LUMRODO-11997 format. One line per 5 residues: number of its first residue (from 0); for each residue x, y, z of N, C-alpha, C. Coordinates in pm, 1 decimal, padded with zeros to 6 digits. Each point is the difference from the previous one (the first is absolute). Layout:
REM LUMRODO-11997
NUM) X,Y,Z,X,Y,Z,X,Y,Z ~ ...
//
This chain:
REM LUMRODO-11997
0) 04600.0,00000.5,-03093.8,-00084.7,00067.4,-00019.7,-00148.3,-00046.7,-00038.0 ~ -00089.0,00016.5,00009.2,-00151.7,00007.8,-00023.5,-00065.1,00150.8,00008.6 ~ -00085.4,-00026.7,-00089.7,-00100.5,00119.8,-00042.5,-00109.1,-00019.4,00130.8 ~ -00017.0,00110.3,00032.5,-00117.2,00090.2,00122.8,-00104.4,00066.5,-00065.1 ~ 00028.7,00147.0,-00039.8,-00046.8,00071.2,-00063.3,00003.3,00075.0,-00109.4
5) -00077.4,00067.4,-00078.2,00056.4,00110.8,-00096.1,-00143.9,00081.0,-00005.2 ~ 00115.2,00130.5,00014.9,-00107.9,00103.3,00035.1,00049.3,00139.6,-00159.5 ~ -00057.0,00055.9,-00077.7,00113.1,00111.1,-00089.2,00082.8,-00072.4,-00054.8 ~ 00144.7,00073.2,00012.9,00110.2,-00053.4,-00021.3,00066.6,-00091.1,00065.2 ~ 00008.4,-00025.6,00099.4,00047.5,-00029.7,00119.0,-00044.4,-00190.3,-00012.6
10) 00085.4,-00089.4,00079.7,-00029.1,-00135.7,00045.8,00046.5,-00010.0,00134.7 ~ -00080.9,-00111.7,00098.2,00080.3,-00023.0,00116.5,00009.4,-00147.7,-00005.2 ~ 00122.4,-00045.0,00005.0,00046.7,-00123.1,00015.3,00026.5,-00082.7,00146.6 ~ -00003.9,-00106.1,-00002.8,00053.3,-00028.7,00134.7,00157.1,-00065.1,-00044.2 ~ 00120.0,00044.4,00112.4,00085.0,00016.0,-00003.0,00067.5,-00067.0,00108.7
15) 00169.7,-00036.8,-00022.8,00086.4,-00028.0,00179.7,00051.4,00101.9,00002.7 ~ 00049.2,00115.0,00069.3,00072.6,00077.4,-00006.8,00143.4,-00024.3,00100.3 ~ 00089.3,-00054.8,-00076.7,00144.6,-00072.7,00063.3,00026.0,00064.5,00091.8 ~ 00049.6,00168.9,-00067.5,00094.5,00080.2,00114.3,-00116.3,00036.5,00136.3 ~ -00125.4,-00093.6,00035.2,-00052.4,00054.6,00127.5,-00022.3,-00122.0,00063.5
20) -00010.3,-00137.7,-00087.1,-00066.4,-00126.8,00045.8,-00174.8,00059.9,-00043.4 ~ -00042.6,00015.1,-00083.4,-00145.0,00012.2,00068.0,-00105.7,-00027.1,-00158.5 ~ -00129.1,-00058.1,00031.2,-00064.9,00025.1,-00119.5,-00068.8,00167.9,-00010.7 ~ -00011.5,-00019.3,-00122.0,-00020.1,00142.1,-00017.9,-00078.5,00023.3,-00131.5 ~ -00070.0,00152.4,-00003.9,-00111.8,00002.9,-00136.4,00089.1,00086.2,-00008.8
25) 00082.3,-00014.0,-00164.3,00079.8,00008.3,-00105.9,-00127.7,00107.4,-00103.1 ~ 00041.1,00155.4,00022.5,-00073.2,00078.4,-00110.1,00109.9,00006.2,-00147.6 ~ -00049.7,-00007.3,-00162.9,00063.5,00050.3,-00028.5,-00076.6,-00005.6,-00115.8 ~ 00046.3,-00011.7,-00149.1,-00097.7,00093.9,-00109.6,00072.1,-00103.9,-00088.2 ~ -00095.1,-00004.7,-00107.8,00041.7,-00045.5,-00130.8,00160.7,00000.1,-00098.8
30) 00037.3,-00082.6,-00034.9,00169.9,00016.4,-00036.3,-00018.4,00096.9,-00138.0 ~ -00089.2,00030.6,-00051.4,-00054.1,00062.7,-00074.8,-00037.1,00140.0,-00006.5 ~ -00013.7,00030.1,00103.1,-00066.8,00160.1,00027.3,00095.1,00089.7,-00088.4 ~ -00088.8,00101.7,00007.8,00116.3,00140.9,-00064.5,00057.0,00086.9,00115.4 ~ 00075.5,00048.4,-00005.5,00059.0,00075.3,00094.6,-00041.7,00078.4,00070.8
35) -00096.3,00078.3,-00028.2,-00143.2,00030.2,00089.4,-00034.7,-00002.3,00095.3 ~ -00057.1,-00220.9,-00032.9,00015.9,-00079.6,00116.3,00101.9,-00057.8,00104.0 ~ 00106.1,00065.5,-00061.9,00046.6,-00051.4,00076.2,00096.1,00103.6,00144.8 ~ -00027.7,00129.4,-00118.7,00004.2,00076.4,00129.4,-00086.8,00031.5,00098.6 ~ -00157.6,-00006.5,-00050.1,-00077.0,-00002.1,00077.7,-00043.8,-00134.1,00103.6
40) 00100.0,-00097.2,-00029.6,-00031.9,-00099.2,00094.1,00133.8,00046.5,00151.8 ~ 00093.0,00027.3,-00059.7,00148.5,00032.4,00123.4,-00062.6,00111.4,00058.2 ~ -00093.9,00105.7,-00076.5,-00045.2,00107.9,00106.4,-00082.9,-00064.3,00074.8 ~ -00098.9,-00091.7,-00023.4,-00086.0,-00045.0,00093.2,00059.8,00005.5,00085.3 ~ 00110.2,-00172.3,00022.3,00061.5,-00017.0,00066.7,00115.7,00116.9,00121.7
45) 00042.3,00108.4,-00065.2,00029.1,00073.2,00062.2,-00083.2,00072.2,00060.7 ~ -00148.5,00017.3,-00038.5,-00023.0,00064.8,00049.9,-00124.6,-00070.3,00160.0 ~ 00055.8,-00097.2,-00028.0,-00128.5,-00080.6,00132.4,00129.4,00008.2,00113.1 ~ 00149.4,-00011.4,-00064.8,00087.8,-00035.1,00098.2,-00040.6,00174.3,00080.3 ~ 00027.8,00091.7,-00099.6,-00027.1,00144.1,00081.0,-00113.8,-00020.7,00070.6
50) -00094.7,-00022.0,-00023.9,-00126.9,-00009.6,00133.6,00004.7,-00063.1,00105.4 ~ 00063.3,-00112.5,00032.9,00037.9,-00096.0,00062.4,-00058.0,00059.0,00107.7 ~ -00031.7,-00089.0,00048.5,-00115.6,00016.3,00175.4,-00097.5,-00175.7,00003.8 ~ -00009.0,-00013.5,00109.0,-00093.2,-00060.0,00042.2,-00114.7,-00010.5,-00115.3 ~ -00054.1,-00104.3,-00046.3,-00135.3,00003.5,-00041.0,00053.6,00007.8,-00159.8
55) 00118.0,00028.1,-00043.9,00067.5,-00003.5,-00136.1,00076.2,-00100.5,00010.4 ~ -00052.4,-00068.8,-00107.6,00142.4,-00149.0,00022.0,00124.6,00068.3,-00119.6 ~ 00068.1,-00124.5,00053.0,00176.7,00096.9,00016.4,00027.6,-00078.5,-00103.6 ~ 00096.1,00090.9,-00080.2,00083.8,-00035.7,-00117.2,00124.4,-00054.3,00088.9 ~ 00030.0,-00108.9,-00066.0,00141.4,-00093.2,00064.1,00081.9,00058.5,-00030.2
60) 00022.5,00014.6,-00143.6,00106.7,00046.6,-00132.1,-00044.1,00024.6,-00128.5 ~ 00062.0,00019.9,-00073.9,00019.3,00036.0,-00121.5,00046.6,-00006.7,-00085.8 ~ -00022.4,-00079.4,-00090.1,00090.6,-00110.2,-00069.0,-00040.3,-00029.3,-00174.8 ~ 00060.0,-00085.5,-00069.0,00020.6,-00077.6,-00156.2,00025.0,-00162.1,00070.8 ~ -00134.2,-00026.7,-00101.7,00017.5,-00152.7,-00006.2,00072.5,-00017.7,-00075.3
65) 00089.0,-00104.6,-00040.5,00069.7,-00059.5,-00060.8,-00012.4,00029.9,-00181.4 ~ -00126.9,-00025.4,-00008.1,-00080.3,00062.0,-00157.3,-00047.9,00142.6,-00020.9 ~ 00044.1,00077.7,00117.2,00029.8,00197.1,-00004.9,-00097.1,00049.2,00021.2 ~ -00096.3,-00073.3,00042.9,-00136.4,00053.5,00039.5,00003.2,00035.4,00139.1 ~ -00021.5,00162.0,00050.0,00007.2,00036.1,00085.3,-00128.6,-00056.9,00113.9
70) 00110.1,-00016.2,00168.8,-00147.4,-00090.6,00057.4,00076.2,00106.7,00133.0 ~ -00120.8,-00040.0,00115.7,-00013.7,00068.4,00107.5,-00041.5,-00154.8,00101.3 ~ 00054.0,-00066.8,00138.1,-00038.1,-00087.8,00038.1,-00060.6,00087.3,00124.5 ~ -00118.3,-00099.0,00085.4,-00054.9,00124.7,00053.0,-00105.7,-00086.8,00111.2 ~ -00031.0,-00061.7,00112.5,-00007.5,-00096.3,00122.5,-00120.5,-00070.5,-00046.7
75) 00020.1,-00122.0,-00012.3,-00121.6,-00064.0,-00055.1,-00091.2,00035.6,00122.2 ~ -00115.8,00018.3,-00047.6,-00086.6,00029.9,00112.6,-00196.8,-00047.6,-00003.7 ~ -00026.6,-00018.3,00085.6,-00133.7,-00095.6,00025.4,-00080.5,00126.0,00004.4 ~ -00146.0,-00034.8,-00075.9,-00072.3,00065.9,00026.8,-00121.1,-00016.1,-00132.1 ~ -00088.1,00091.7,00038.9,-00125.8,00033.7,-00144.9,-00002.4,00141.7,-00027.4
80) -00034.0,00020.2,-00137.3,-00018.5,00088.7,-00040.5,-00162.8,00088.6,00096.0 ~ 00038.2,00104.4,00017.6,-00086.9,00099.6,00076.8,-00144.1,-00006.1,-00038.2 ~ -00058.2,-00061.5,-00172.7,-00079.2,-00019.8,-00015.6,-00041.2,-00166.4,00014.4 ~ 00036.1,-00077.6,00049.4,-00024.6,-00117.4,-00026.7,-00018.5,-00001.9,00230.6 ~ 00078.1,00071.3,00024.6,00003.8,-00019.5,00134.9,-00136.5,00053.5,00047.4
85) -00046.6,00144.5,-00081.3,-00135.0,00029.3,00029.1,-00107.0,-00121.1,-00016.1 ~ -00004.1,-00069.2,-00114.9,-00094.6,-00027.3,-00012.7,00037.7,-00175.6,-00068.7 ~ 00095.4,-00068.3,00103.0,-00043.5,-00139.7,-00049.9,00045.6,-00072.3,00173.7 ~ -00013.0,00004.2,00103.2,-00167.9,00032.9,-00006.0,-00022.0,00133.2,00081.4 ~ -00074.6,00094.2,-00050.7,-00018.7,00108.4,00072.6,-00071.2,-00015.9,00148.2
90) 00095.8,00020.0,00069.9,00035.9,-00065.3,00157.1,00022.9,00129.5,00102.9 ~ 00038.4,00098.2,-00105.7,00104.6,00093.4,00113.3,-00106.8,00076.0,00074.0 ~ 00029.7,00072.2,00111.1,-00134.2,00071.5,00063.7,00096.4,00109.6,-00024.3 ~ -00140.5,00150.8,-00041.7,00079.8,00115.2,-00033.9,00052.1,00054.8,00091.4 ~ 00028.9,-00046.4,00118.4,00130.4,00089.0,00123.3,00121.1,-00122.5,-00077.1
95) -00006.6,-00088.8,-00066.0,00149.4,-00031.4,-00039.9,00035.3,00058.2,-00125.5 ~ -00090.9,00054.5,-00109.8,-00037.3,00078.0,-00106.8,00057.4,00120.0,00018.0 ~ -00017.2,00049.8,00124.2,-00016.3,00130.6,00020.4,00230.0,00004.6,00066.5 ~ 00018.4,-00086.9,00028.0,00117.9,-00001.5,00069.3,00110.5,-00101.0,-00119.0 ~ -00052.9,-00038.2,-00053.8,00071.6,-00064.8,-00163.3,00040.8,00141.9,-00099.6
100) -00107.2,00092.1,-00027.7,00031.0,00135.5,-00056.5,00064.9,00047.4,00056.3 ~ 00011.9,00032.6,00163.8,00064.5,00069.8,-00033.3,00151.9,-00011.1,00058.7 ~ 00054.2,-00097.3,00002.9,00118.6,-00095.8,-00027.1,00043.1,00050.2,-00119.9 ~ -00062.9,-00036.8,-00156.7,00056.6,00037.9,-00081.6,-00004.4,00197.0,-00061.0 ~ -00057.9,00015.3,00067.5,-00027.2,00169.8,-00004.7,00153.5,00034.6,00101.3
105) 00046.1,-00045.0,00124.3,00113.2,00003.7,00071.0,00118.6,-00019.6,-00096.5 ~ -00011.4,-00144.1,-00099.8,00115.8,00006.9,-00058.2,-00008.8,00071.7,-00127.9 ~ -00088.9,00053.5,-00040.5,-00000.4,00105.3,-00121.5,00073.0,00134.0,00004.9 ~ -00039.4,00030.1,00207.4,00049.7,00116.8,00072.0,00113.0,00025.5,00001.8 ~ 00050.3,-00172.2,-00013.0,00172.9,00040.8,00048.4,00114.3,00028.2,-00177.8
110) -00072.7,-00141.0,-00067.2,00040.6,00081.8,-00123.9,-00003.4,00152.7,-00075.4 ~ -00109.1,00056.6,00086.0,-00010.9,00141.1,-00092.2,00084.2,00060.0,00096.9 ~ 00002.2,-00008.0,00121.9,00138.9,00107.2,00093.4,00146.9,-00057.1,-00077.1 ~ 00013.1,-00095.7,-00074.3,00119.9,-00007.2,-00100.4,-00024.1,00058.8,-00111.4 ~ -00085.6,00031.3,-00054.4,-00091.6,00084.2,-00102.3,00016.5,-00091.6,-00092.6
115) -00081.6,-00114.7,00011.8,-00039.8,-00125.6,-00062.8,-00129.0,-00022.8,-00015.9 ~ -00079.5,00042.4,-00111.3,-00100.4,-00021.9,-00018.3,-00006.0,-00105.3,-00107.8 ~ -00123.8,-00082.8,00034.5,-00022.1,-00118.3,-00090.1,-00076.6,-00023.3,-00121.1 ~ -00092.2,00036.8,00023.4,-00098.9,00089.0,-00128.8,-00107.8,-00112.4,-00034.5 ~ 00019.7,-00167.8,00061.8,-00102.8,-00104.4,-00066.8,-00009.8,-00130.9,00115.4
120) -00051.5,00105.0,00094.7,-00043.9,-00031.6,00111.0,-00108.2,-00084.8,-00032.3 ~ -00021.6,-00163.3,00022.3,-00138.6,-00013.3,-00030.6,-00000.8,-00132.9,00075.5 ~ -00154.7,-00092.1,00001.3,00025.9,-00107.3,00095.1,00069.8,-00130.5,-00042.3 ~ 00053.2,00039.5,-00127.7,00110.0,-00110.3,-00112.1,00116.1,00009.0,00067.0 ~ 00046.3,00092.8,00064.7,00099.6,00073.8,00065.3,00048.8,00065.6,00101.7
125) -00116.2,-00094.2,00085.4,00017.6,-00068.5,00107.8,00008.7,-00086.3,00041.0 ~ 00091.8,-00090.3,00056.3,00016.2,-00148.0,00090.4,00001.3,-00032.0,00128.6 ~ -00152.3,-00039.2,00032.7,00029.2,-00004.4,00162.1,00061.8,-00144.0,00072.5 ~ 00104.8,00002.4,00053.7,00067.8,-00094.9,00036.0,-00076.8,-00131.2,00086.8 ~ 00076.9,-00068.6,00055.5,-00101.3,-00149.3,00062.3,-00047.7,00101.4,00181.2
130) 00121.1,00118.7,00000.6,-00045.6,00018.1,00160.7,-00082.1,00147.5,-00021.8 ~ -00074.2,00016.6,-00145.3,-00097.8,00140.4,00026.2,00104.2,00084.7,-00072.1 ~ 00111.6,00058.6,00022.4,-00013.7,00118.1,-00069.1,00108.1,00044.8,-00145.3 ~ -00056.8,00037.5,-00022.8,00006.7,00074.8,-00155.5,00126.0,-00003.1,-00024.7 ~ -00006.5,-00030.5,-00134.0,00144.8,00068.4,-00067.5,-00074.0,00060.9,-00110.0
135) 00127.0,00115.4,-00028.9,-00053.9,00073.3,-00148.1,00120.3,-00033.8,-00111.8 ~ -00086.8,-00044.1,-00094.7,00094.0,-00053.0,-00091.7,00009.1,00054.6,-00152.4 ~ 00136.3,-00019.0,-00087.1,-00062.8,00079.0,-00118.3,-00009.6,00163.9,-00016.9 ~ 00184.5,-00001.2,00022.0,-00036.8,00179.7,-00003.0,00056.4,00008.4,-00132.2 ~ -00013.7,-00094.8,-00083.3,00047.8,00100.8,-00160.9,-00055.9,00094.7,-00055.8
140) -00103.5,00027.2,00020.7,-00038.1,00151.8,-00044.4,00000.5,00107.7,00076.3 ~ 00122.4,-00034.1,00150.6,00021.1,00166.7,00075.1,00073.2,00057.3,-00062.3 ~ -00038.9,00128.0,00125.5,00083.3,00091.3,-00075.8,00058.9,00074.4,00152.8 ~ 00141.6,00036.7,-00065.5,00085.2,00093.9,00090.5,-00028.1,00141.3,00051.7 ~ -00053.8,00043.9,00041.5,-00000.5,00126.0,00065.1,00097.9,00096.9,-00028.4
145) 00098.7,-00050.0,00073.1,00202.0,00081.9,00036.3,00041.8,-00109.7,-00075.0 ~ 00074.4,00063.4,-00070.8,00079.8,-00110.3,-00097.9,00164.5,-00006.4,00069.0 ~ 00001.3,-00002.1,00109.0,00060.4,-00004.1,00067.5,00020.9,-00178.3,-00005.6 ~ -00096.2,-00056.4,00008.3,00004.1,-00140.9,00032.4,00045.7,-00095.3,-00149.5
//
Protein backbone atom coordinates (compact mmCIF):
# COMPACT_ATOMS: atom_id res chain seq x y z
CA UNK A 1 0.00 0.00 0.00
CA UNK A 2 1.20 3.47 -0.88
CA UNK A 3 0.24 6.68 0.92
CA UNK A 4 -1.80 9.10 -1.25
CA UNK A 5 -3.19 11.76 1.04
CA UNK A 6 -3.88 12.68 4.64
CA UNK A 7 -6.56 14.98 5.95
CA UNK A 8 -7.81 15.43 9.47
CA UNK A 9 -7.69 12.00 11.10
CA UNK A 10 -8.08 10.02 7.88
CA UNK A 11 -5.49 8.84 5.40
CA UNK A 12 -5.94 7.52 1.88
CA UNK A 13 -3.75 4.71 0.56
CA UNK A 14 -3.56 2.85 -2.73
CA UNK A 15 -4.43 -0.81 -2.41
CA UNK A 16 -5.51 -3.86 -4.36
CA UNK A 17 -9.10 -4.88 -3.57
CA UNK A 18 -8.70 -8.61 -4.16
CA UNK A 19 -12.42 -9.43 -3.97
CA UNK A 20 -13.09 -7.21 -6.98
CA UNK A 21 -9.70 -7.36 -8.69
CA UNK A 22 -9.39 -3.56 -8.61
CA UNK A 23 -6.84 -0.96 -7.67
CA UNK A 24 -8.62 1.24 -5.13
CA UNK A 25 -8.18 4.21 -2.87
CA UNK A 26 -8.38 2.85 0.68
CA UNK A 27 -9.49 5.18 3.47
CA UNK A 28 -8.34 4.36 6.99
CA UNK A 29 -7.29 5.98 10.26
CA UNK A 30 -4.24 5.59 12.50
CA UNK A 31 -3.97 2.43 14.58
CA UNK A 32 -3.87 4.40 17.83
CA UNK A 33 -7.13 6.27 17.19
CA UNK A 34 -9.54 6.86 20.06
CA UNK A 35 -12.87 4.97 20.00
CA UNK A 36 -14.69 8.21 19.11
CA UNK A 37 -12.51 8.59 15.99
CA UNK A 38 -13.20 4.97 15.00
CA UNK A 39 -16.94 5.58 15.48
CA UNK A 40 -16.79 8.76 13.39
CA UNK A 41 -14.86 6.99 10.62
CA UNK A 42 -17.37 4.11 10.42
CA UNK A 43 -20.22 6.65 10.51
CA UNK A 44 -18.67 8.50 7.54
CA UNK A 45 -18.57 5.28 5.51
CA UNK A 46 -22.22 4.54 6.32
CA UNK A 47 -23.40 8.09 5.60
CA UNK A 48 -21.54 8.16 2.29
CA UNK A 49 -23.15 4.85 1.36
CA UNK A 50 -26.59 6.19 2.40
CA UNK A 51 -26.12 9.28 0.23
CA UNK A 52 -25.01 7.14 -2.73
CA UNK A 53 -25.73 8.75 -6.08
CA UNK A 54 -23.89 9.74 -9.24
CA UNK A 55 -21.35 12.31 -8.13
CA UNK A 56 -20.75 10.71 -4.73
CA UNK A 57 -17.82 8.33 -4.64
CA UNK A 58 -19.15 4.83 -3.90
CA UNK A 59 -18.00 2.92 -0.84
CA UNK A 60 -17.22 -0.62 -1.97
CA UNK A 61 -17.01 -2.23 1.47
CA UNK A 62 -16.40 -1.56 5.15
CA UNK A 63 -13.82 -3.72 6.84
CA UNK A 64 -10.87 -4.01 9.16
CA UNK A 65 -7.22 -4.15 8.12
CA UNK A 66 -4.95 -6.88 9.56
CA UNK A 67 -3.57 -4.33 12.05
CA UNK A 68 -7.09 -3.65 13.40
CA UNK A 69 -7.76 -0.33 11.69
CA UNK A 70 -11.17 0.14 10.07
CA UNK A 71 -11.07 0.86 6.37
CA UNK A 72 -13.24 1.37 3.34
CA UNK A 73 -12.19 0.99 -0.28
CA UNK A 74 -13.37 3.39 -2.97
CA UNK A 75 -12.79 3.33 -6.71
CA UNK A 76 -9.51 4.81 -7.85
CA UNK A 77 -10.46 8.16 -9.40
CA UNK A 78 -8.62 10.35 -11.85
CA UNK A 79 -9.05 14.09 -11.56
CA UNK A 80 -8.10 17.26 -9.72
CA UNK A 81 -9.46 19.13 -6.74
CA UNK A 82 -11.72 21.98 -7.80
CA UNK A 83 -9.19 24.57 -6.59
CA UNK A 84 -6.54 23.25 -8.99
CA UNK A 85 -9.08 22.67 -11.75
CA UNK A 86 -10.15 26.34 -11.69
CA UNK A 87 -6.69 27.87 -11.38
CA UNK A 88 -4.14 25.59 -13.04
CA UNK A 89 -4.45 26.73 -15.83
CA UNK A 90 -7.41 29.10 -15.42
CA UNK A 91 -9.06 28.35 -18.76
CA UNK A 92 -12.57 27.36 -17.70
CA UNK A 93 -15.19 29.41 -19.52
CA UNK A 94 -17.86 31.03 -17.35
CA UNK A 95 -20.60 28.92 -18.95
CA UNK A 96 -18.64 25.73 -18.20
CA UNK A 97 -18.13 26.87 -14.60
CA UNK A 98 -21.90 27.29 -14.21
CA UNK A 99 -22.48 23.80 -15.63
CA UNK A 100 -19.90 22.36 -13.22
CA UNK A 101 -21.47 24.06 -10.21
CA UNK A 102 -24.95 23.02 -11.32
CA UNK A 103 -23.73 19.41 -11.25
CA UNK A 104 -22.35 19.91 -7.72
CA UNK A 105 -25.70 21.31 -6.60
CA UNK A 106 -27.52 18.36 -8.19
CA UNK A 107 -25.27 15.93 -6.32
CA UNK A 108 -25.94 17.69 -3.02
CA UNK A 109 -29.67 17.82 -3.80
CA UNK A 110 -29.79 14.03 -4.18
CA UNK A 111 -28.03 13.65 -0.83
CA UNK A 112 -30.51 16.08 0.74
CA UNK A 113 -33.40 14.04 -0.66
CA UNK A 114 -31.91 11.14 1.31
CA UNK A 115 -31.76 13.35 4.43
CA UNK A 116 -27.95 13.60 4.34
CA UNK A 117 -26.33 17.05 4.59
CA UNK A 118 -22.59 17.32 3.76
CA UNK A 119 -21.64 20.29 6.04
CA UNK A 120 -18.11 20.61 4.61
CA UNK A 121 -18.54 21.55 0.96
CA UNK A 122 -15.35 23.24 -0.18
CA UNK A 123 -13.22 23.30 -3.33
CA UNK A 124 -10.87 20.76 -1.70
CA UNK A 125 -13.80 18.33 -1.27
CA UNK A 126 -14.86 18.47 -4.92
CA UNK A 127 -12.90 16.34 -7.37
CA UNK A 128 -13.29 17.18 -11.05
CA UNK A 129 -12.78 13.95 -12.94
CA UNK A 130 -10.91 13.83 -16.23
CA UNK A 131 -14.36 13.67 -17.89
CA UNK A 132 -15.12 17.11 -16.39
CA UNK A 133 -17.86 15.71 -14.12
CA UNK A 134 -17.50 16.56 -10.41
CA UNK A 135 -17.58 14.24 -7.40
CA UNK A 136 -18.32 15.46 -3.88
CA UNK A 137 -15.86 13.84 -1.46
CA UNK A 138 -15.23 13.64 2.29
CA UNK A 139 -18.58 13.13 4.01
CA UNK A 140 -16.92 12.95 7.45
CA UNK A 141 -18.85 15.90 8.90
CA UNK A 142 -22.17 14.99 7.26
CA UNK A 143 -25.36 14.77 9.31
CA UNK A 144 -28.42 12.64 8.84
CA UNK A 145 -31.65 14.57 9.25
CA UNK A 146 -33.73 11.38 9.45
CA UNK A 147 -32.32 8.69 11.72
CA UNK A 148 -33.61 5.86 9.51
CA UNK A 149 -30.26 5.90 7.62
